[in-house]
SEBA-933080 format. One line per 2 residues: number of its first residue (from 1); their letters; for each residue y, x, z of N, C-alpha, C, O. Coordinates in steps of 0.001 Angstrom, whole numbers, padded with zeros to 6 digits. Layout:
! SEBA-933080
NUM> A> Y:X:Z:Y:X:Z:Y:X:Z:Y:X:Z  ...;
***
This chain:
! SEBA-933080
1> MK> 120677:103622:083049:121214:102250:083144:121471:101891:084604:120669:102227:085475  122552:101229:084870:122902:100820:086221:121932:099767:086730:121525:098874:085987;
3> KN> 121558:099880:088029:120675:098895:088637:121493:097664:089024:121882:097503:090181  121749:096800:088043:122559:095607:088288:121694:094392:088594:122216:093307:088848;
5> KK> 120361:094569:088571:119444:093496:088928:118766:093829:090258:118421:094982:090517  118583:092820:091086:117911:093060:092361:116395:093038:092227:115677:093654:093015;
7> LC> 115919:092313:091208:114482:092096:091112:114053:091959:089661:114720:091297:088866  112934:092590:089321:112324:092306:088029:110845:091989:088247:110213:092484:089181;
9> IL> 110321:091159:087368:108905:090804:087405:108302:091195:086070:108741:090727:085019  107307:092045:086113:106612:092460:084907:105360:091595:084776:104380:091773:085500;
11> GT> 105421:090659:083836:104316:089724:083653:104739:088316:084031:105102:088062:085180  104697:087399:083073:105156:086025:083332:104018:085023:083180:104193:083938:082627;
13> GN> 102842:085414:083687:101724:084481:083735:101890:083504:084880:103008:083272:085342  100786:082926:085346:100854:081914:086406:101489:082443:087680:102292:081757:088311;
15> MG> 101122:083685:088065:101657:084241:089303:103150:084528:089178:103927:084197:090074  103550:085145:088066:104970:085420:087861:105786:084146:087822:106874:084078:088393;
17> DA> 105260:083134:087147:105934:081842:087065:106085:081217:088441:107148:080690:088770  105030:081271:089247:105069:080703:090600:106102:081416:091473:106833:080777:092230;
19> LL> 106155:082748:091360:107119:083509:092151:108553:083182:091756:109420:083025:092616  108796:083080:090461:110144:082717:090005:110554:081360:090561:111679:081188:091029;
21> SG> 109643:080405:090508:109928:079069:091021:110243:079110:092505:111200:078483:092960  109436:079851:093265:109652:079937:094710:110942:080651:095067:111699:080188:095919;
23> IL> 111192:081774:094419:112398:082569:094696:113663:081764:094437:114584:081757:095254  113702:081090:093302:114904:080337:092932:115048:079069:093771:116164:078691:094127;
25> SA> 113941:078410:094091:113997:077201:094934:114490:077541:096330:115250:076784:096933  114047:078699:096844:114460:079131:098182:115829:079800:098176:116354:080152:099232;
27> RL> 116410:079976:096987:117724:080606:096825:117775:082016:097408:118778:082434:097987  116653:082743:097237:116622:084125:097699:117460:085006:096793:118113:085943:097253;
29> YK> 117440:084699:095495:118242:085411:094511:118849:084415:093537:118315:083327:093320  119968:084805:092958:120551:084018:091878:119839:084374:090570:119186:085411:090462;
31> KD> 119979:083507:089602:119355:083756:088306:119815:085077:087703:119036:085783:087061  121088:085404:087914:121639:086636:087340:121094:087894:088006:121291:088999:087500;
33> DI> 120407:087735:089145:119854:088885:089861:118461:089267:089386:117902:090264:089842  117896:088481:088474:116482:088621:088105:116338:088884:086604:117067:088325:085784;
35> VV> 115378:089750:086270:114978:089920:084874:113450:089952:084843:112821:090507:085744  112860:089363:083819:111407:089399:083671:111048:090020:082330:111786:089909:081352;
37> SD> 109894:090675:082314:109427:091322:081098:107991:090890:080816:107199:090665:081731  107677:090781:079527:106325:090404:079121:106142:090803:077654:107113:090935:076908;
39> IS> 104885:090990:077256:104629:091319:075857:104608:090073:074973:104665:090174:073748  104527:088887:075607:104449:087639:074855:105823:087004:074707:106453:086635:075699;
41> ED> 106283:086878:073482:107575:086230:073239:107529:084756:073642:108530:084206:074102  106385:084123:073473:106262:082714:073854:106448:082530:075352:107131:081602:075787;
43> RL> 105835:083421:076150:105985:083312:077605:107416:083623:078031:107944:082995:078948  108037:084583:077374:109437:084902:077688:110344:083721:077350:111241:083371:078118;
45> AG> 110100:083117:076199:110895:081947:075811:110714:080821:076820:111666:080117:077156  109481:080655:077300:109208:079641:078308:109945:079912:079611:110469:078990:080236;
47> AR> 109985:081187:080024:110692:081567:081256:112196:081336:081125:112841:080861:082060  112752:081677:079956:114187:081450:079738:114510:079956:079799:115492:079549:080421;
49> AK> 113676:079148:079149:113928:077705:079099:113766:077064:080472:114532:076176:080845  112774:077515:081214:112464:076883:082506:113393:077335:083622:113817:076530:084450;
51> FG> 113711:078647:083641:114450:079197:084785:115859:079676:084443:116657:079902:085353  116186:079835:083176:117513:080296:082793:117800:081729:083195:118938:082070:083519;
53> IE> 116766:082578:083178:116929:083974:083579:116899:084896:082370:116537:084489:081266  117290:086152:082601:117255:087143:081537:115821:087605:081316:115072:087785:082276;
55> TT> 115439:087795:080075:114098:088282:079750:114186:089453:078780:115193:089646:078100  113104:090230:078734:113022:091360:077817:111559:091674:077561:110698:091355:078381;
57> NN> 111277:092293:076435:109923:092786:076200:109852:094294:076402:108882:094944:076014  110913:094844:077026:111009:096273:077271:110840:096539:078772:111774:096338:079549;
59> NI> 109659:096987:079173:109380:097215:080590:110283:098284:081192:110741:098147:082326  110534:099329:080448:111363:100422:080959:112786:099926:081217:113388:100258:082238;
61> EA> 113312:099141:080299:114651:098571:080461:114713:097688:081710:115676:097755:082474  113690:096865:081911:113659:095979:083074:113620:096785:084369:114314:096453:085329;
63> CT> 112813:097840:084397:112673:098647:085612:113928:099462:085899:114350:099583:087049  114515:100015:084854:115701:100855:085025:116863:100072:085608:117695:100621:086331;
65> SS> 116915:098784:085287:118048:097974:085740:117805:097278:087075:118674:096550:087554  116619:097494:087692:116246:096706:088875:115877:097583:090066:115497:098743:089914;
67> RF> 115998:097004:091237:115609:097703:092467:114155:097412:092842:113349:098333:092979  113821:096126:093007:112452:095724:093323:111712:095398:092025:112224:094674:091171;
69> II> 110518:095936:091893:109725:095732:090682:108388:095116:091071:107518:095791:091623  108236:093832:090779:106980:093142:091067:106101:093206:089826:106475:092716:088761;
71> IA> 104934:093811:089974:104021:093955:088845:102959:092868:088943:102111:092885:089836  103020:091926:088014:102132:090762:088025:101271:090740:086770:101215:089742:086053;
73> VK> 100595:091874:086518:099693:091962:085362:098263:092126:085868:098042:092389:087050  097306:091969:084975:095900:092104:085362:095592:093551:085734:096197:094476:085192;
75> PG> 094643:093750:086668:094325:095119:087114:094016:096081:085974:094374:097256:086043  093360:095598:084935:093005:096469:083815:094190:097007:083046:094073:097996:082322;
77> AM> 095343:096353:083202:096549:096781:082491:097444:097677:083341:098469:098164:082866  097056:097894:084604:097943:098597:085536:098182:100057:085161:099326:100512:085148;
79> KA> 097122:100791:084858:097271:102229:084627:098255:102505:083485:099174:103311:083631  098057:101838:082366:098934:102059:081218:100365:101645:081530:101309:102321:081120;
81> LL> 100534:100546:082247:101880:100074:082580:102590:101048:083504:103757:101372:083285  101896:101521:084541:102512:102446:085488:102881:103764:084817:103937:104333:085095;
83> EE> 102021:104240:083944:102331:105479:083224:103533:105279:082300:104326:106197:082088  103655:104066:081756:104784:103754:080863:106114:103763:081608:107099:104315:081119;
85> IS> 106141:103153:082792:107416:102973:083495:107761:104110:084443:108876:104154:084962  106839:105024:084681:107035:106067:085695:108347:106821:085521:109060:107068:086493;
87> GS> 108659:107180:084303:109860:107968:084055:111158:107248:084352:112204:107883:084489  111103:105915:084456:112317:105133:084715:112513:104841:086195:113459:104146:086566;
89> LD> 111623:105366:087055:111661:105059:088484:112154:106237:089307:112048:107395:088903  112701:105905:090483:113036:106922:091471:112857:106314:092857:112389:105182:092980;
91> KS> 113222:107052:093899:112975:106593:095274:113789:105371:095664:113529:104757:096699  114779:105008:094840:115564:103813:095139:114837:102538:094731:115226:101439:095127;
93> NV> 113775:102692:093934:112972:101543:093527:111913:101230:094575:111555:102086:095384  111419:100004:094553:110259:099620:095363:109287:098909:094434:109627:097891:093830;
95> IV> 108072:099449:094321:107024:098847:093508:106245:097842:094364:105835:098161:095481  106046:096644:093844:105254:095621:094523:104112:095238:093592:104342:094664:092528;
97> SI> 102880:095555:093989:101726:095335:093126:100898:094144:093586:100554:094029:094762  100581:093251:092637:099729:092094:092913:098305:092342:092412:097438:091485:092584;
99> AA> 098055:093484:091805:096757:093759:091176:095652:093904:092209:095699:094808:093044  094668:093033:092163:093539:093099:093088:092703:094341:092815:092458:094698:091663;
101> GV> 092274:094987:093876:091373:096118:093738:092020:097425:093347:091314:098402:093095  093335:097480:093287:094035:098715:092936:094790:099201:094166:095785:098596:094566;
103> SI> 094320:100287:094762:094867:100763:096031:096245:101390:095857:096658:101737:094751  096938:101522:096973:098244:102186:096966:098101:103632:096498:098931:104123:095733;
105> NR> 097054:104312:096953:096826:105701:096523:096615:105788:095015:097100:106714:094365  095883:104813:094462:095632:104814:093022:096938:104575:092253:097196:105218:091235;
107> IQ> 097741:103658:092747:099035:103381:092109:099911:104633:092128:100548:104976:091132  099932:105318:093294:100720:106543:093421:100227:107614:092443:101015:108344:091841;
109> EW> 098901:107684:092305:098300:108662:091395:098696:108369:089948:099045:109285:089204  098643:107113:089552:098981:106749:088176:100470:106911:087894:100860:107263:086781;
111> LN> 101308:106652:088908:102750:106846:088735:103102:108324:088666:104018:108737:087954  102331:109122:089445:102603:110556:089545:104043:110797:089973:104726:111689:089470;
113> KD> 104477:109977:090914:105858:110054:091392:105929:109439:092785:105200:108495:093091  106805:109972:093622:106950:109486:094998:107893:108286:095020:109109:108438:095134;
115> VP> 107321:107105:094909:108071:105850:094922:107459:104931:095980:106235:104824:096048  108263:104271:096801:107693:103349:097793:106896:102228:097120:107332:101642:096129;
117> II> 105718:101947:097682:104812:100952:097093:104402:099933:098148:104069:100283:099280  104434:098670:097753:103928:097591:098595:102828:096886:097818:103029:096481:096674;
119> RV> 101678:096742:098434:100562:096051:097790:100418:094659:098412:100468:094512:099633  100241:093658:097579:100120:092293:098094:098871:091611:097531:098437:091896:096415;
121> MP> 098304:090702:098333:097139:089928:097901:097438:088452:098111:097184:087919:099191  097981:087777:097083:098227:086340:097176:097000:085571:096673:096092:086158:096084;
123> NT> 096982:084272:096908:095924:083466:096297:096529:082387:095402:097746:082199:095380  095676:081683:094667:096172:080801:093607:097013:079617:094078:097827:079137:093289;
125> PV> 096876:079111:095307:097760:078005:095705:099258:078343:095752:100073:077481:096081  099625:079589:095427:101052:079884:095289:101682:078989:094223:102885:078731:094262;
127> VV> 100871:078513:093266:101423:077704:092175:101908:076339:092676:102674:075664:091988  101461:075930:093877:101956:074681:094479:102687:074987:095794:102848:074120:096653;
129> KE> 103128:076260:095924:103883:076730:097093:103107:076561:098402:103696:076313:099454  101798:076695:098324:100946:076658:099511:100013:077874:099524:098880:077798:100000;
131> GM> 100507:078982:098996:099689:080181:098931:099582:080887:100269:100348:080625:101196  098608:081793:100347:098469:082688:101494:098473:084099:100951:097638:084454:100119;
133> TA> 099415:084908:101420:099595:086258:100894:099549:087277:102023:100205:087109:103051  098776:088327:101826:098773:089469:102733:099566:090599:102082:099409:090872:100892;
135> IS> 100411:091246:102864:101328:092277:102359:101062:093577:103098:101070:093612:104328  100823:094659:102336:100532:095961:102933:101512:097011:102409:101506:097326:101219;
137> PG> 102353:097554:103293:103308:098572:102855:102682:099961:102814:101860:100309:103661  103076:100743:101830:102645:102125:101753:103629:103034:102476:104603:102551:103054;
139> PG> 103392:104331:102452:104284:105289:103109:105706:105208:102542:105901:105047:101337  106680:105323:103425:108069:105382:102989:108738:104048:102733:109915:104008:102376;
141> VK> 108005:102944:102909:108607:101625:102704:109483:101280:103920:109024:101331:105061  110727:100935:103661:111658:100603:104740:111411:099190:105243:110988:098310:104494;
143> DE> 111687:098992:106542:111473:097685:107158:112265:096596:106454:111777:095480:106281  113495:096921:106046:114330:095898:105409:113772:095512:104030:113889:094362:103607;
145> DL> 113169:096480:103341:112560:096174:102040:111293:095335:102219:111031:094419:101439  110519:095652:103242:109315:094876:103547:109694:093439:103889:109000:092499:103502;
147> SV> 110797:093275:104614:111278:091942:104975:111669:091137:103745:111403:089937:103673  112299:091794:102781:112684:091118:101535:111444:090582:100823:111418:089427:100396;
149> IK> 110425:091416:100697:109213:091009:099977:108460:089929:100736:107869:089040:100122  108471:089990:102051:107832:088915:102828:108525:087576:102555:107861:086547:102430;
151> KV> 109838:087592:102464:110573:086354:102165:110221:085836:100774:110118:084627:100564  110037:086751:099830:109658:086339:098467:108344:085569:098500:108232:084505:097890;
153> FD> 107347:086102:099211:106038:085446:099219:105979:084276:100198:105153:083377:100037  106841:084280:101205:106967:083081:102045:107514:081908:101239:107295:080750:101597;
155> SV> 108224:082203:100155:108800:081131:099343:107736:080376:098549:108017:079319:097984  106516:080912:098505:105427:080226:097802:104247:079956:098740:103104:079852:098296;
157> GK> 104532:079847:100027:103484:079557:101013:103728:080297:102302:104817:080224:102871  102722:081010:102766:102837:081816:103985:102431:083250:103669:101551:083496:102845;
159> AI> 103095:084198:104347:102793:085610:104123:102671:086320:105459:103403:086024:106404  101735:087265:105528:101574:088098:106712:101603:089560:106294:101284:089892:105152;
161> II> 101984:090429:107215:101980:091872:106976:100752:092450:107671:100508:092182:108848  099983:093247:106929:098688:093712:107422:098414:095105:106869:098919:095459:105804;
163> NE> 097628:095891:107577:097267:097225:107089:096406:097114:105830:095602:096191:105699  096579:098050:104919:095853:097989:103654:094345:098000:103847:093624:097436:103024;
165> EY> 093849:098621:104906:092399:098709:105133:091748:097336:105250:090536:097209:105070  092546:096296:105553:091996:094949:105711:092089:094110:104432:091629:092968:104416;
167> LN> 092672:094651:103371:092927:093831:102186:091652:093369:101481:091638:092297:100876  090590:094156:101551:089354:093700:100921:088792:092480:101651:088257:091569:101019;
169> AV> 088913:092462:102974:088482:091291:103739:089379:090099:103446:088908:088964:103379  090669:090354:103272:091596:089289:102869:091175:088718:101519:091187:087504:101321;
171> TG> 090806:089599:100596:090341:089150:099278:089108:088263:099407:089013:087227:098748  088165:088669:100254:086943:087907:100438:087160:086564:101103:086408:085618:100866;
173> LS> 088207:086476:101954:088478:085228:102675:089489:084352:101946:089124:083317:101388  090750:084756:101946:091778:083880:101368:091941:084058:099866:092326:083117:099171;
175> GS> 091651:085266:099348:091767:085468:097910:090748:084638:097139:091089:083949:096178  089489:084714:097574:088419:083937:096944:088285:082546:097557:087641:081669:096983;
177> GP> 088895:082349:098724:088724:081122:099491:089002:079812:098767:088266:078848:098976  090037:079731:097918:090262:078462:097218:089039:077988:096442:088787:076786:096362;
179> AY> 088277:078916:095869:087075:078520:095126:086036:077917:096067:085325:076983:095698  085951:078460:097300:085021:077879:098272:085441:076449:098609:084614:075539:098680;
181> IF> 086747:076275:098814:087249:074961:099218:087129:073953:098077:086825:072784:098313  087367:074397:096846:087173:073485:095708:085724:072996:095656:085458:071830:095366;
183> TI> 084797:073906:095942:083378:073525:095955:083090:072525:097065:082333:071574:096872  083700:072744:098235:083514:071824:099361:084097:070450:099028:083470:069425:099296;
185> IE> 085283:070431:098448:085900:069153:098074:085028:068419:097058:084820:067210:097162  084526:069155:096085:083670:068538:095073:082395:067968:095702:081948:066879:095342;
187> AL> 081816:068723:096649:080596:068251:097308:080870:067014:098167:080070:066079:098182  081992:067008:098877:082360:065826:099665:082571:064620:098762:082156:063506:099080;
189> SD> 083229:064866:097619:083438:063782:096660:082104:063263:096132:081916:062055:095992  081177:064177:095837:079845:063763:095402:079171:062892:096467:078519:061895:096158;
191> GG> 079345:063297:097727:078777:062499:098810:079362:061101:098846:078648:060124:099071  080685:061009:098619:081335:059701:098582:080819:058836:097451:080601:057637:097620;
193> VK> 080624:059457:096291:080081:058721:095137:078661:058253:095438:078292:057128:095099  077859:059116:096076:076490:058741:096440:076478:057560:097410:075559:056741:097414;
195> AG> 077538:057497:098238:077646:056394:099198:078245:055142:098585:078347:054109:099247  078649:055230:097296:079112:054048:096583:080575:054006:096227:081038:053004:095680;
197> LP> 081335:055067:096517:082763:055071:096207:083000:055452:094745:082219:056211:094171  084073:054930:094137:084472:055418:092805:084869:056892:092886:085379:057348:093908;
199> RN> 084628:057640:091789:084884:059083:091799:086324:059413:092164:086541:060257:093034  087313:058790:091545:088710:059116:091835:089043:058888:093297:089748:059688:093913;
201> TA> 088535:057796:093852:088782:057495:095265:088122:058534:096158:088724:059004:097123  086882:058892:095834:086152:059866:096641:086844:061228:096630:086932:061888:097665;
203> TL> 087337:061650:095454:088013:062950:095349:089327:062943:096122:089651:063920:096797  090084:061855:096031:091325:061747:096794:091051:061808:098287:091736:062530:099012;
205> LA> 090058:061061:098759:089708:061068:100182:089301:062473:100635:089713:062929:101702  088501:063146:099828:088032:064484:100190:089176:065493:100231:089319:066244:101196;
207> AQ> 089998:065503:099165:091079:066493:099082:092117:066283:100178:092551:067246:100809  092518:065040:100410:093521:064779:101437:092967:065066:102832:093709:065488:103719;
209> TV> 091678:064840:103027:091056:065147:104316:091089:066642:104596:091379:067062:105716  090788:067454:103568:090844:068911:103719:092280:069359:104000:092517:070191:104876;
211> LG> 093234:068800:103251:094646:069141:103454:095111:068776:104860:095762:069578:105529  094778:067566:105305:095198:067111:106626:094579:067926:107744:095252:068256:108721;
213> AA> 093294:068256:107606:092625:069050:108632:093238:070447:108718:093436:070977:109812  093539:071043:107559:094157:072374:107546:095531:072343:108209:095890:073252:108958;
215> RM> 096288:071297:107929:097616:071200:108521:097542:071036:110041:098381:071571:110767  096541:070297:110520:096368:070156:111969:096086:071506:112620:096610:071800:113694;
217> VL> 095251:072334:111967:094959:073667:112504:096237:074500:112590:096490:075158:113600  097041:074468:111525:098249:075294:111474:099353:074794:112392:100062:075594:113004;
219> ET> 099503:073486:112494:100658:072938:113210:100409:072660:114689:101347:072705:115485  099159:072372:115079:098899:072096:116504:098637:073372:117288:098909:073433:118487;
221> GE> 098110:074393:116619:097765:075617:117321:096509:075499:118161:096142:076443:118861  095848:074361:118104:094627:074161:118881:093444:074859:118223:093424:075076:117011;
223> HT> 092462:075206:119047:091247:075823:118520:090511:074806:117652:090497:073610:117942  089899:075312:116577:089194:074416:115660:088075:073643:116362:087801:072494:116017;
225> GS> 087440:074266:117331:086394:073569:118074:086939:072383:118847:086312:071325:118909  088116:072569:119437:088757:071482:120182:089132:070337:119259:088923:069169:119585;
227> LR> 089692:070682:118097:090053:069643:117125:088809:068897:116634:088834:067679:116459  087732:069637:116415:086496:069003:115963:085960:068041:117022:085489:066951:116699;
229> DK> 086037:068459:118300:085519:067608:119380:086266:066289:119471:085697:065278:119884  087541:066290:119086:088334:065058:119161:087879:064019:118124:088173:062831:118261;
231> VT> 087168:064470:117097:086675:063572:116062:085229:063142:116337:084722:062184:115755  084584:063887:117246:083131:063757:117409:082788:062951:118658:082866:063463:119775;
233> SP> 082413:061702:118469:082007:060822:119582:080506:060953:119834:079743:061156:118890  080071:060840:121086:078629:060898:121381:077847:059825:120622:078181:058641:120660;
235> GG> 076807:060271:119939:075956:059336:119214:076592:058691:118002:076062:057713:117475  077730:059224:117545:078473:058599:116458:078165:059171:115084:077219:059937:114900;
237> TT> 078994:058775:114129:078772:059186:112741:079065:060667:112522:078355:061336:111772  080118:061186:113179:080527:062571:112929:079482:063564:113412:079181:064536:112719;
239> IE> 078919:063324:114615:077910:064264:115121:076663:064246:114244:075988:065265:114091  076363:063092:113672:075222:063014:112756:075497:063846:111506:074628:064578:111032;
241> GL> 076721:063724:110975:077088:064530:109814:077095:066015:110127:076604:066816:109332  077647:066397:111276:077697:067803:111675:076293:068385:111843:076037:069532:111475;
243> YR> 075393:067582:112400:074014:068034:112571:073395:068378:111212:072700:069384:111073  073662:067521:110206:073110:067773:108875:073720:069042:108274:073023:069814:107617;
245> LE> 075022:069258:108498:075671:070467:107984:075076:071719:108619:074792:072699:107930  074889:071679:109937:074317:072828:110635:072868:073060:110204:072432:074201:110056;
247> SA> 072138:071982:110007:070744:072110:109575:070649:072754:108196:069698:073477:107901  071657:072479:107348:071677:073043:105996:072240:074465:105963:072229:075120:104920;
249> GI> 072736:074939:107121:073232:076315:107203:074611:076525:106625:074902:077607:106114  075484:075507:106691:076805:075634:106062:077624:076757:106681:078332:077474:105973;
251> RA> 077531:076912:107991:078332:077949:108651:077907:079342:108180:078746:080169:107821  076606:079586:108185:076103:080885:107740:076406:081114:106268:076693:082239:105861;
253> AL> 076344:080040:105454:076607:080182:104015:078048:080608:103768:078300:081479:102936  078999:080004:104481:080403:080351:104292:080693:081766:104810:081431:082524:104182;
255> MS> 080108:082111:105956:080281:083469:106474:079732:084495:105485:080340:085541:105258  078573:084180:104899:077954:085083:103935:078806:085213:102673:078900:086291:102087;
257> AV> 079427:084103:102259:080295:084136:101078:081448:085110:101291:081749:085919:100413  082093:085034:102449:083213:085935:102756:082725:087377:102832:083366:088288:102307;
259> EH> 081585:087577:103491:081034:088927:103651:080720:089563:102305:081079:090716:102064  080052:088821:101428:079649:089390:100144:080843:089550:099192:080885:090495:098405;
261> AT> 081800:088641:099262:083004:088788:098443:083797:090009:098886:084354:090723:098052  083854:090257:100192:084530:091449:100720:083834:092713:100234:084480:093682:099836;
263> RR> 082512:092686:100274:081733:093843:099812:082009:094118:098336:082161:095269:097928  082071:093056:097546:082338:093228:096121:083746:093761:095887:083965:094578:094992;
265> AK> 084712:093295:096702:086084:093793:096580:086136:095293:096836:086875:096011:096163  085360:095772:097801:085307:097204:098084:084715:097972:096913:085179:099060:096573;
267> EI> 083675:097392:096292:083050:098040:095143:084034:098140:093973:084121:099170:093304  084772:097052:093742:085754:097040:092644:086841:098089:092890:087268:098785:091969;
269> EK> 087277:098190:094142:088324:099168:094478:087844:100606:094223:088643:101490:093911  086543:100822:094359:085968:102154:094114:085639:102363:092639:085214:103448:092241;
271> GE> 085838:101314:091824:085560:101417:090406:084093:101202:090063:083635:101625:089002  083352:100545:090958:081921:100314:090731:081684:099004:090003:080538:098649:089730;
***
């Protein structure tokens, strides 16, 4: 079959849906350039209705007609899927894997074919176009192809290119990080309620404060310590709050969370 599609996405769950939204909003590809495949007819029907793109439940057909193949299925489904589509691939294809804990070498082994592979680690805020994605190219990936995939993930937040050896640390920090921040927001909201605020008000104040502080870090380029000092007056409320946080070990707790999540990511990658 002629490769008349520039991109296919295998799997139309939350991640696939987010990518389609970002790609089309950023006008990286036209609707006619994309095909998606899934085993669920309901999800395919939803994708057709929402995005107006071509869909199929035939993975081989989708891959044969496309150049870039983004695999957005759960890690447990990767081996069977790669073995299924291997025969429809050649060196003109580029595989892009979102599966956490599945190395480029493992993907190559399951494909049993020399195909360029790019491994990516996005996080869940891609669904609101504020994701953070790390992109690791395997051997033989061309710079222009890597640039295309970076633009795809930039369309749902920010993307960086990084060596694969760092992806487990990325998983421990930004991959798992939203869960840490949700916990922090919830705790701040609890503090607001304890101080007498209504729950909805406390949650809004907490969430917007986290969002605003993050944006200041990204947009000012100033060191976090410098930004913190600008809020912290001698003998004031902020230094009292910071003292309590340090006394409770918040810094060490967050560092430990990243460290242990990274360790677990390494174990998962080894199949432990």
